[in-house]
C-alpha positions in Angstrom: 75.7 11.9 -97.4 72.1 11.1 -97.3 69.6 12.5 -94.9 70.0 11.2 -91.4 66.3 11.1 -90.8 65.4 7.5 -90.1 62.9 5.6 -92.1 60.0 4.2 -90.1 62.1 4.6 -86.9 60.1 4.2 -83.8 61.7 3.7 -80.4 59.0 1.4 -79.3 59.0 -0.8 -82.4 60.6 -4.1 -82.9 60.9 -5.1 -79.3 64.1 -7.0 -78.7 62.5 -10.0 -77.2 60.2 -10.9 -80.1 60.6 -14.5 -81.2 59.2 -14.0 -84.7 61.2 -11.9 -87.1 59.6 -10.0 -89.8 61.6 -12.1 -92.2 60.0 -15.4 -91.4 63.4 -17.0 -90.8 63.8 -19.4 -87.8 65.2 -18.1 -84.6 67.2 -21.3 -83.8 70.7 -20.1 -82.9 72.1 -19.4 -79.5 75.1 -17.6 -78.0 77.6 -20.3 -78.7 76.5 -20.4 -82.4 76.9 -16.6 -82.7 80.4 -16.7 -81.2 81.6 -19.5 -83.4 80.0 -18.0 -86.6 81.9 -14.7 -85.9 85.1 -16.5 -85.0 84.7 -18.8 -88.0 84.5 -15.8 -90.3 87.6 -14.1 -88.7 90.0 -16.9 -88.0 91.2 -18.1 -91.4 94.1 -18.0 -93.7 95.0 -14.5 -92.6 96.1 -15.8 -89.2 97.3 -19.3 -90.3 99.1 -18.3 -93.4 99.7 -14.6 -93.7 100.6 -13.7 -90.1 104.2 -14.3 -90.9 104.2 -11.5 -93.4 102.8 -9.2 -90.8 105.6 -10.0 -88.4 108.3 -9.7 -91.1 107.1 -6.2 -92.0 106.3 -4.7 -88.6 108.8 -6.7 -86.5 107.9 -8.8 -83.5 106.7 -6.0 -81.2 105.2 -4.0 -84.1 103.0 -7.0 -85.1 101.6 -7.3 -81.6 100.9 -3.6 -81.5 99.2 -3.8 -84.9 96.9 -6.6 -83.8 96.1 -4.8 -80.6 95.0 -1.8 -82.7 92.9 -4.1 -84.9 91.2 -5.7 -81.9 90.4 -2.2 -80.5 88.7 -1.2 -83.8 86.8 -4.5 -83.7 85.6 -3.6 -80.2 84.4 -0.2 -81.3 82.5 -1.6 -84.3 81.0 -4.4 -82.3 79.8 -2.0 -79.6 77.9 -0.1 -82.3 76.7 -3.3 -83.9 75.3 -4.6 -80.6 72.9 -1.7 -80.2 71.8 -1.9 -83.8 71.3 -5.7 -83.9 68.9 -5.5 -81.0 67.1 -2.5 -82.4 66.7 -4.3 -85.7 66.9 -8.1 -85.0 66.5 -9.1 -88.7 68.6 -11.1 -91.1 71.0 -9.3 -93.4 71.2 -6.7 -90.8 73.8 -4.3 -92.3 71.5 -3.5 -95.1 68.6 -2.8 -92.7 70.7 -0.6 -90.4 72.0 1.6 -93.2 68.7 1.8 -95.0 66.7 2.8 -92.0 69.2 5.0 -90.2 71.1 6.7 -93.1 69.1 6.1 -96.4 67.9 3.3 -98.7 70.7 3.9 -101.3 73.3 3.4 -98.6 71.6 0.2 -97.5 71.5 -1.1 -101.0 75.2 -0.3 -101.6 76.2 -1.8 -98.3 74.4 -5.1 -99.0 75.9 -5.5 -102.5 79.4 -4.6 -101.2 79.2 -7.3 -98.5 77.6 -9.9 -100.8 80.4 -9.4 -103.3 83.0 -9.5 -100.5 82.0 -13.0 -99.4 81.2 -14.3 -102.8 84.8 -13.6 -103.8 86.0 -15.1 -100.5 84.1 -18.3 -101.1 85.8 -18.8 -104.5 89.2 -18.0 -103.0 88.7 -20.5 -100.1 87.6 -23.3 -102.4 90.7 -22.8 -104.6 93.1 -22.6 -101.6 91.5 -25.7 -100.0 91.9 -27.6 -103.3 95.5 -26.7 -103.6 96.2 -27.8 -100.0 94.5 -31.1 -100.6 97.1 -31.9 -103.3 99.6 -32.5 -100.5 97.8 -35.8 -99.9 96.1 -36.4 -103.3 98.5 -34.9 -105.9 96.7 -36.7 -108.8 93.3 -35.1 -108.1 92.6 -31.8 -109.9 92.0 -28.8 -107.8 88.6 -28.1 -109.5 87.4 -31.5 -108.3 88.0 -30.6 -104.7 86.4 -27.3 -105.2 83.2 -29.0 -106.3 83.3 -31.4 -103.4 83.7 -28.6 -100.9 81.0 -26.5 -102.6 78.5 -29.4 -102.3 79.4 -30.0 -98.6 79.0 -26.3 -97.6 75.8 -25.9 -99.7 74.4 -28.9 -97.8 75.3 -27.5 -94.4 73.5 -24.2 -95.2 70.5 -25.8 -97.0 69.3 -28.0 -94.2 68.5 -25.5 -91.5 70.1 -22.4 -89.8 70.6 -24.5 -86.7 72.4 -27.2 -88.7 74.6 -24.5 -90.2 75.3 -23.1 -86.7 76.3 -26.5 -85.4 78.6 -27.2 -88.4 80.2 -23.8 -88.0 80.6 -24.5 -84.3 82.6 -27.7 -84.9 84.5 -26.2 -87.8 85.6 -23.4 -85.5 86.4 -25.7 -82.6 89.1 -27.4 -84.7 91.0 -24.2 -85.5 90.4 -22.6 -82.1 92.0 -25.8 -80.7 95.0 -25.3 -82.9 95.4 -21.7 -81.7 95.1 -22.7 -78.1 97.6 -25.5 -78.7 100.0 -23.0 -80.2 99.7 -20.6 -77.3 100.1 -23.3 -74.6 102.9 -25.4 -76.2 104.7 -22.4 -77.8 104.4 -20.4 -74.6 105.7 -23.3 -72.5 108.7 -23.6 -74.8 109.4 -19.9 -74.3 109.7 -20.7 -70.6 112.2 -23.4 -71.3 109.8 -26.4 -71.4 110.1 -28.2 -74.7 110.9 -31.9 -74.0 109.9 -33.1 -77.5 112.2 -30.7 -79.3 115.3 -32.3 -80.9 117.2 -29.1 -80.7 118.5 -27.9 -77.4 118.3 -24.2 -78.4 115.1 -22.3 -78.2 114.4 -18.6 -77.7 113.7 -17.7 -74.1 110.7 -15.5 -73.3 110.8 -12.4 -75.6 114.4 -12.2 -76.5 113.5 -12.3 -80.2 111.7 -9.0 -79.7 114.9 -7.1 -79.4 116.2 -7.5 -82.9 119.5 -6.4 -84.3 117.7 -3.5 -85.9 115.9 -2.5 -82.7 112.3 -3.0 -81.5 110.9 -1.7 -84.9 113.3 -3.0 -87.5 111.4 -1.4 -90.4 110.6 1.8 -88.5 107.2 2.7 -87.1 105.9 3.3 -90.6 106.1 -0.4 -91.2 103.8 -0.9 -88.1 101.3 1.6 -89.5 101.0 0.0 -92.9 100.7 -3.4 -91.2 98.0 -2.1 -88.8 96.0 -1.0 -91.8 96.2 -4.5 -93.3 95.3 -6.1 -89.9 91.8 -4.5 -90.1 91.1 -6.9 -92.9 92.3 -9.8 -90.8 89.5 -9.1 -88.3 86.8 -9.0 -90.9 84.1 -11.5 -90.2 83.5 -10.5 -86.6 80.4 -8.5 -87.9 78.7 -11.8 -89.0 76.9 -11.7 -85.7 74.8 -8.9 -87.1 73.9 -11.0 -90.2 72.7 -13.8 -88.0 70.6 -11.5 -85.7 67.3 -12.5 -87.5 67.9 -16.2 -86.7 69.0 -15.8 -83.1 66.8 -16.8 -80.2 66.3 -14.1 -77.6 68.5 -11.5 -79.4 68.4 -9.0 -76.5 70.3 -11.5 -74.4 72.3 -13.5 -76.8 73.6 -10.8 -79.2 75.4 -8.6 -76.5 76.7 -11.8 -74.8 78.0 -13.2 -78.0 79.7 -9.9 -79.1 81.5 -9.5 -75.7 82.7 -13.0 -75.8 83.8 -12.7 -79.4 85.9 -9.6 -78.8 87.6 -11.1 -75.8 88.3 -14.4 -77.6 89.7 -12.7 -80.7 91.9 -10.5 -78.5 93.3 -13.5 -76.7 93.7 -15.8 -79.7 95.0 -13.3 -82.3 97.3 -11.3 -80.0 98.4 -14.4 -78.1 99.2 -16.4 -81.2 101.1 -13.5 -82.8 103.1 -12.9 -79.6 104.1 -16.6 -79.4 105.0 -16.8 -83.1 107.0 -13.5 -83.0 108.8 -14.6 -79.8 109.7 -18.1 -81.3 110.7 -17.4 -84.9 113.1 -14.6 -85.9 111.2 -11.9 -87.7 113.4 -12.1 -90.8 112.8 -15.8 -91.2 109.1 -16.2 -90.4 106.5 -16.9 -93.0 108.9 -17.2 -95.9 108.2 -20.8 -97.0 105.6 -22.3 -94.6 102.8 -21.4 -92.2 104.3 -19.9 -89.0 102.1 -22.3 -87.1 104.0 -25.2 -88.7 107.3 -23.5 -87.8 106.3 -23.1 -84.1 104.8 -26.6 -83.8 107.9 -28.1 -85.5 110.3 -26.1 -83.2 108.6 -27.6 -80.1 108.8 -31.1 -81.5 105.2 -31.9 -82.4 105.3 -34.9 -84.8 103.6 -34.5 -88.2 103.2 -30.8 -87.6 102.9 -30.0 -91.3 100.2 -32.5 -91.9 98.3 -31.5 -88.8 98.3 -27.8 -89.8 97.4 -28.6 -93.4 94.2 -30.2 -92.1 93.6 -27.3 -89.7 94.1 -24.7 -92.4 91.7 -26.5 -94.8 89.2 -26.6 -92.0 89.7 -22.9 -91.4 89.2 -22.1 -95.1 86.0 -24.1 -95.2 84.8 -22.6 -92.0 85.2 -19.1 -93.4 83.5 -20.2 -96.6 80.6 -21.7 -94.6 80.1 -18.4 -92.8 80.5 -16.5 -96.0 77.8 -18.5 -97.9 75.4 -18.0 -95.0 76.1 -14.2 -95.1 75.6 -14.0 -98.9 72.3 -15.7 -98.8 71.0 -13.5 -96.0 72.1 -10.4 -97.8 70.1 -11.3 -100.9 67.1 -12.3 -98.8 67.3 -8.9 -97.0 67.5 -7.0 -100.3 64.4 -8.8 -101.6 62.6 -8.2 -98.4 63.2 -4.5 -98.8 62.0 -4.6 -102.4 65.5 -4.0 -103.9 66.1 -7.4 -105.4 64.0 -10.1 -107.2 61.3 -11.4 -104.9 62.4 -15.0 -105.7 65.2 -14.4 -103.2 62.5 -14.3 -100.4 61.3 -17.8 -101.0 61.9 -20.0 -97.9 61.9 -23.8 -97.5 59.8 -25.5 -94.9 62.8 -25.2 -92.6 63.1 -21.4 -93.1 66.1 -21.4 -95.5 66.2 -18.9 -98.4 67.2 -21.6 -100.9 67.1 -19.4 -104.1 69.3 -16.8 -102.5 71.6 -19.5 -101.2 71.9 -21.1 -104.7 72.6 -17.7 -106.4 75.3 -17.0 -103.8 76.9 -20.3 -104.4 76.9 -19.6 -108.1 78.5 -16.3 -107.4 81.3 -18.0 -105.4 81.9 -20.5 -108.2 82.0 -17.7 -110.7 84.7 -15.9 -108.8 86.5 -19.2 -108.5 86.4 -19.6 -112.3 87.6 -16.0 -112.8 90.5 -16.6 -110.5 91.7 -19.2 -113.0 90.6 -17.7 -116.3 91.3 -14.0 -115.7 93.5 -13.6 -112.6 95.0 -10.3 -113.8 91.8 -8.6 -114.7 88.3 -9.7 -113.5 89.5 -11.5 -110.3 91.9 -8.7 -109.4 89.0 -6.3 -109.5 86.8 -8.5 -107.4 89.4 -9.1 -104.8 90.2 -5.4 -104.6 86.5 -4.5 -104.2 86.1 -7.2 -101.5 89.0 -5.8 -99.4 87.6 -2.3 -99.8 84.1 -3.6 -98.9 85.1 -4.8 -95.4 86.2 -1.4 -94.1 83.3 0.2 -96.0 80.8 -2.0 -94.3 82.3 -1.2 -90.9 82.0 2.5 -91.7 78.4 1.9 -92.6 77.7 0.1 -89.3 79.2 2.8 -87.1 77.6 5.6 -89.1 74.2 3.9 -88.9 74.6 3.6 -85.1 75.5 7.3 -84.9 72.3 8.4 -86.8 70.1 5.7 -85.2 70.9 6.8 -81.6 70.5 10.5 -82.5 67.1 9.9 -84.1 66.0 7.6 -81.3 66.5 10.4 -78.8 64.9 13.0 -81.0 61.8 10.8 -81.4 61.3 10.6 -77.7 63.2 7.5 -76.8 65.1 7.2 -73.5 68.7 5.8 -73.7 68.2 4.2 -70.3 65.4 2.1 -71.8 67.6 0.5 -74.5 68.2 -3.2 -73.9 71.9 -2.6 -74.9 73.6 0.7 -75.5 77.0 1.3 -76.9 79.2 3.2 -74.4 80.6 6.7 -74.7 78.2 7.9 -77.5 79.0 9.7 -79.7 82.8 9.1 -79.2 82.7 5.4 -80.0 81.1 5.6 -83.5 83.0 8.7 -84.4 86.4 7.2 -83.4 85.6 4.0 -85.2 84.6 5.8 -88.4 87.8 7.9 -88.3 90.0 4.9 -87.8 88.4 3.1 -90.7 88.7 6.1 -92.9 92.4 6.4 -92.0 92.8 2.8 -93.2 91.3 3.7 -96.6 93.5 6.7 -96.9 96.5 4.5 -96.0 95.6 2.2 -98.9 96.4 5.0 -101.3 99.9 5.1 -99.9 100.5 1.4 -100.5 101.1 0.4 -104.1 100.2 -3.2 -103.4 96.7 -2.1 -102.1 95.8 1.0 -104.1 93.9 -1.1 -106.6 91.2 -1.5 -104.0 90.4 2.2 -104.4 90.6 2.1 -108.2 87.9 -0.6 -108.3 86.1 0.0 -105.0 85.2 3.7 -105.3 83.7 3.3 -108.8 81.8 0.2 -107.6 80.2 2.1 -104.8 79.4 5.0 -107.1 77.8 2.6 -109.6 75.6 1.1 -106.8 74.3 4.5 -105.8 73.6 5.5 -109.4 71.8 2.3 -110.2 69.7 2.6 -107.1 68.7 6.2 -107.9 67.9 5.2 -111.5 66.0 2.0 -110.7 64.3 2.8 -107.4 64.5 6.6 -107.0 64.1 7.5 -103.4 62.0 4.5 -102.4 62.8 3.1 -99.0 61.0 -0.2 -98.1 58.7 -2.4 -100.1 57.6 0.2 -102.5 57.2 3.1 -100.1 57.9 6.5 -101.6 60.2 8.9 -100.0 
């Protein structure tokens, strides 16, 4: 590990209330934008499409436990992120946190890991959205829908950060509404209220939790493997840190947005999983359709399949919208630190890094092409690295917080003076780091996920080696170590 001595760390610098970021980006987003950006990145196909697999593997009760563990880890990471985001309220923040608190090579590697993660996700979401559109337009090629969606999301991001925030807000409202509808209508049916259902039989309360094979039909090991995968389902919550440089009054809005995000994710994810698990038998859920469709159909909602097809497309585009925003800010941040071409720093009159945005969109389209042209080789490697990157970035965040707080105190800073401080330091960052590390170790035990280590570890090593070769020990904007 690199030296923990911070780079240019001054407890009095970068006051949280400053309205002008060093980046020159516009501070035009408020708390509601931050919440929906984070939720937009998290709530996607993992909940709407893949949650059935989680329930089938872990069992009804096991799935709820797995998502509770995932939510707990998100809380730990967000607690660390809150303190860092106010200390360094700049765009592309993960790169800045790691570069200043751990070392420049770690910041460089973190930025490229996260950029690649979302670039791959953008391509995947375009492809999935195009496939879903064929339900209504079977004669239109998938690639045509991919180009249409790419143009729409590029336009949302290219106009202004506030316009992006507004579009993400309304994107997220749709899928949050679907989740609330599932919890309310599905929950009411579990209490015996389902007047629209054609079938007179419906599970009552949590009777489905007691399966013929017990509370944990595949053993507690199945719960453990599922809990590891659930970490990935919560990825995207850290997008609040990426948007820190474009947030008005970060000292007030960032902690408020993070607290609200954790609470909402806990309610929505755990609530939705609990309703699905209590409604559909674990050995039948998610085998041929979205579990949301299954639940809505069971309570008699008309056109449930078409409604959820629309919601899932919206969820995919919402995640792509947040991902494109994140990619552009990461490239901007790398250029601002002197570790990427300076063209990525060019801003439009509205404060948008258009070159970085364009390159990120090209990266997303390239991964889309690779998913069709080389699904067993190039795309497999990219997806594996993307999954590995999510947990790697979380580890970088909590490690950065650990070293930042330690250096802050050593440099004469007083913890009581912090605008926001993570609780129970150093327990929170250490526990978060250990749990993330356990998930990576667990990947090695799962044949379906071990490819993430085969491609992810060499990718990280290559980033470190490239940085050392190209930049030596330079930290920021040409400074020498």
